[in-house]
Structures are given as structure tokens and as C-alpha cells.
C-alpha positions as a printed Julia matrix, in Angstrom:
166×3 Matrix{Float64}:
 -69.67  -97.31  -37.05
 -71.77  -97.8   -39.94
 -70.61  -97.59  -43.55
 -71.99  -94.49  -44.49
 -70.26  -92.82  -41.61
 -67.24  -94.77  -42.49
 -67.01  -93.11  -45.8
 -65.81  -89.78  -44.52
 -62.84  -91.13  -43.58
 -61.65  -91.99  -46.76
 -62.57  -88.52  -48.46
 -60.32  -86.11  -48.99
 -60.0   -83.59  -46.48
 -59.35  -80.22  -48.8
 -59.02  -79.61  -52.97
 -57.64  -76.97  -55.29
 -59.68  -75.48  -57.88
 -56.96  -74.31  -60.57
 -54.4   -73.91  -58.38
 -56.14  -70.62  -57.05
 -58.63  -71.61  -54.92
 -58.1   -73.67  -51.49
 -61.37  -75.65  -50.13
 -61.91  -77.17  -47.08
 -64.76  -77.75  -44.55
 -63.02  -75.88  -41.6
 -60.12  -73.45  -42.19
 -56.21  -73.31  -41.92
 -53.78  -75.11  -39.28
 -50.47  -73.72  -37.18
 -49.02  -76.64  -38.81
 -49.81  -76.25  -42.65
 -47.29  -74.3   -44.47
 -47.9   -75.47  -48.19
 -50.99  -77.1   -49.67
 -48.96  -80.11  -50.66
 -48.42  -80.97  -46.78
 -52.02  -82.24  -46.93
 -50.71  -85.01  -49.42
 -49.2   -86.76  -46.44
 -52.34  -87.48  -44.51
 -52.85  -91.0   -44.4
 -56.68  -91.86  -45.57
 -59.0   -93.42  -44.25
 -58.25  -92.39  -40.43
 -60.01  -91.3   -37.57
 -60.02  -87.57  -37.17
 -58.14  -86.84  -33.97
 -58.51  -83.99  -31.5
 -55.25  -82.31  -32.44
 -53.22  -81.49  -35.1
 -53.43  -80.96  -39.15
 -56.51  -82.92  -39.87
 -58.39  -81.49  -36.69
 -57.77  -78.23  -37.82
 -58.61  -78.49  -41.73
 -62.1   -79.65  -40.38
 -62.85  -77.47  -37.11
 -60.64  -74.11  -37.33
 -62.6   -71.26  -37.99
 -61.65  -67.61  -39.15
 -62.07  -64.58  -36.59
 -62.83  -61.1   -37.8
 -61.2   -59.2   -34.67
 -58.58  -60.79  -33.18
 -55.17  -61.43  -35.34
 -53.0   -64.63  -35.46
 -53.81  -68.11  -33.99
 -56.61  -67.97  -30.7
 -57.7   -71.21  -29.08
 -61.25  -71.66  -30.41
 -64.17  -71.08  -28.21
 -66.01  -74.33  -29.62
 -63.28  -76.3   -27.21
 -61.32  -77.88  -30.18
 -58.4   -76.47  -32.73
 -57.78  -72.62  -33.3
 -59.41  -69.55  -34.73
 -57.33  -67.95  -37.26
 -56.79  -63.75  -38.37
 -56.56  -61.75  -41.27
 -52.9   -62.21  -41.48
 -52.95  -65.64  -40.95
 -54.75  -65.84  -44.3
 -52.78  -63.23  -46.06
 -49.73  -64.97  -45.56
 -50.99  -68.62  -46.45
 -52.39  -67.12  -49.57
 -49.05  -65.47  -50.72
 -47.09  -68.12  -49.56
 -49.24  -70.85  -51.55
 -49.75  -68.12  -54.58
 -53.61  -68.67  -53.68
 -56.54  -66.06  -54.47
 -59.23  -67.44  -52.29
 -59.76  -69.58  -49.4
 -63.54  -71.47  -49.38
 -64.68  -72.98  -46.57
 -67.84  -74.3   -44.74
 -68.51  -75.08  -40.85
 -70.52  -71.75  -39.68
 -73.73  -71.02  -40.08
 -74.0   -67.75  -42.08
 -77.17  -65.78  -43.06
 -76.98  -65.44  -46.38
 -76.03  -68.68  -47.53
 -72.47  -67.26  -47.81
 -70.18  -64.72  -46.66
 -66.8   -63.15  -47.12
 -64.16  -62.23  -44.9
 -61.03  -60.33  -44.85
 -61.03  -58.44  -47.99
 -62.92  -61.07  -49.91
 -59.62  -63.57  -49.59
 -61.91  -66.14  -47.46
 -65.54  -67.01  -48.31
 -67.49  -69.11  -45.89
 -70.4   -71.23  -47.46
 -73.07  -72.83  -45.77
 -75.65  -75.01  -47.8
 -78.35  -75.83  -45.53
 -81.01  -73.27  -45.13
 -83.01  -73.09  -41.74
 -80.47  -75.13  -40.29
 -81.39  -77.41  -37.28
 -84.76  -75.83  -37.38
 -83.17  -73.41  -34.95
 -81.95  -70.6   -37.32
 -83.44  -68.93  -40.01
 -80.29  -68.73  -42.45
 -80.38  -68.93  -46.25
 -77.93  -71.62  -48.01
 -75.2   -71.13  -50.73
 -73.77  -73.1   -53.28
 -71.16  -71.77  -55.42
 -69.75  -71.88  -58.52
 -66.42  -71.61  -60.42
 -66.08  -71.06  -64.05
 -63.06  -71.7   -66.18
 -62.17  -67.48  -65.46
 -62.18  -68.66  -61.9
 -65.25  -66.23  -61.78
 -67.69  -67.54  -58.37
 -71.09  -67.71  -58.55
 -73.46  -68.3   -55.54
 -76.69  -69.75  -55.66
 -79.06  -69.03  -52.85
 -81.54  -71.43  -51.25
 -83.83  -69.32  -49.06
 -84.79  -70.2   -45.79
 -88.64  -71.05  -45.65
 -89.57  -68.05  -43.92
 -88.4   -66.02  -46.48
 -89.59  -67.87  -49.1
 -93.1   -67.8   -47.33
 -92.85  -63.74  -48.05
 -92.1   -64.78  -51.76
 -88.63  -64.47  -52.74
 -87.35  -66.72  -55.54
 -84.13  -68.79  -55.67
 -81.36  -66.38  -57.71
 -78.07  -66.55  -58.52
 -75.32  -63.92  -57.7
 -72.24  -63.37  -59.38
 -68.86  -61.89  -57.69
 -65.96  -61.22  -59.43
């Protein structure tokens, strides 16, 4: 294992912004009731195939299936709108911000704008014509999105721009 890859075993697996926006790579876990439980995860560590750490990295929202469901990826779970609503209410949060899935426009809201998926890599692996997205949060917790257009869209003459979401 090289040093660069080893750095990821030490990085935080989740963060909160002003105690209102919960951020992670993948998604929620059936083992997670409170954001404070994440502090109990020992780092550095290898990523297990199951459990809280695995789910924070690899779970995905599902737009039509409620509750928890085995993930088609073969690891972790999918979670429904009901799970997001309960988690946000229980933890007094407003939004979940996550990545891990290609979305066409660089970002995509789900579940009545209570979850946003960001994907920062345009033209992912040369197999998709997706835009990339980055989110900024100001002191009033207003989220703005910068879009990095896919190369095919840049060739069509579209310019990069910002989108602000209240």
C-alpha cells in the first residue's frame, strides 16, 4: 500500500457544517443514530466490508424504495426518503450532502431537497458526459453550486457559471 492511498485511512469520514449540514462520501447507515457516534470510529483504519464506516462511504439513496434495502452494488445499503427525514429530525439537521454517484448536472437534490448528491468529476472515466459540481456554503448556510461542464458541453460553447440555491 502506498503512502498516498494510506492518507485516506486517516481522513475524517464525515463532517458537519454549522451543525446543520451533514457531509459524507456515501450515505447513512442503519447503525448510525447520532452524528456523535462517528467520533467513536478509530482512525486510521482499513475500510471494512460491512458496518457503519462501510455505509458512510458506500451507501446510496433510493428514490422509490423506503427504508433500508441491500445495495445493487453488492456492498452496503440503499436508504429511502423516510430514513433521511428521521435522521435529519433526530439530529436537528437541515441537509445531507454526499457524493459517490454520477449525477448528470454535477449536483442533484433528492427527497424534497433534504439530500444533495455532488459529483465533482466531469466526463467521469471517459464513459459519461456528466458535468462536475462543487458546493459552497456561506455564513447564512446558503448553498451555491459551481458547475464544471462536460467537455462535450464546453465544445457547444457553454460557459461555466454558478447556481445559488436557498
